[in-house]
C-alpha positions, 0 to 999 in steps of 0.5 A, a space after each residue: 527534440 524527440 526519440 522513437 521508442 524501443 523495445 521495452 525487454 522481457 523479463 525471461 528470455 523465451 518470452 516473446 511479444 505481441 505484434 500489434 501495436 492497438 489493442 483493436 488488432 489483436 488477435 485469440 493468439 495475441 493474447 494467449 501470448 500476454 495471458 502466459 507471461 503475465 502471470 510469472 511477470 505478476 507474480 515477480 513485479 506488483 511485490 517489486 513494484 510496490 516495495 519499490 514506490 515504497 522504497 522512493 520516499 528512503 531519502 525523503 526529508 521530513 518537515 518536523 515530524 524527526 523520521 520521513 515517511 518510510 521510516 514512519 510507516 517501517 516502524 509502525 509496521 515493525 510494532 506490528 509483527 513485535 505482537 504477532 499478528 496475521 501477514 495481512 495487518 502488517 503488510 496493510 500497515 507499511 503500505 498505511 501511508 504509502 500515498 501520503 506526500 504523494 496526495 495526502 487529501 486523500 491518501 488513506 483512499 490511495 493506500 486503500 484503493 491500491 491494497 483492495 485487492 489484497 487485503 479484508 474489506 474492514 482492512 479497507 475499512 480502516 485505510 480509508 479513514 483512519 486519517 480521521 481517526 488520528 484527530 483523536 490524538 491531536 486535540 490541541 491542533 487548532 484546526 482538527 476536529 477531535 470528535 470527527 470519528 463520530 459519524 462513524 462508531 457503532 460500524 463492526 471496524 470503529 474499535 478495531 480501527 481507533 485500536 489499531 490507530 492508538 498502537 502503531 499510528 501515532 505512536 512511530 516517530 522514534 529516530 531511537 525505534 529499533 525497526 526492521 530493513 524493509 527488506 525484512 518485509 518483502 515474504 510477507 507482501 509476497 504471500 500477501 499478495 500471492 493471493 488476490 480477492 476475486 470478489 471485487 466489483 465493477 465501479 457502478 
């Protein structure tokens, strides 16, 4: 049985809805309303929505690791924080496995696309390939090619990615590790997300 859709509440009491129901019918004034309200909206919601996506995994079971994917991310990000790394690296580490459960086969690309508006090309490159750089540490797995990362040797970000994987990704599965809470990372995410890049290309 279907039910009629109701208007979603506005974020602020003094905001207004635009009336047209089809983008073809929007006037310049309608776009002006949206553009004025979206700035504040994005400043609040882009971080809240991102943190909610991470928090969705808080009670997720595990298929064999001693911690679930969120705990792994929190441990890895805590390690970067304690090593004094910059905000961007901390955020990249926190979100690096965001798509691990929903689309494991391409989760590196998922995280890279998700963070691309906010992080450097080096971190986009690292996120896209980090799962392959893990392979050298999984040499006993019968279905893994431990040398798969060699196809990228010589790239300017090869050593950086190898170091990040070795120091923050493959060693963050310890249920006894005293990690920071998700809430403690929110101000750092806020700082990184507050400065979206302006140089992203339109897809070819």
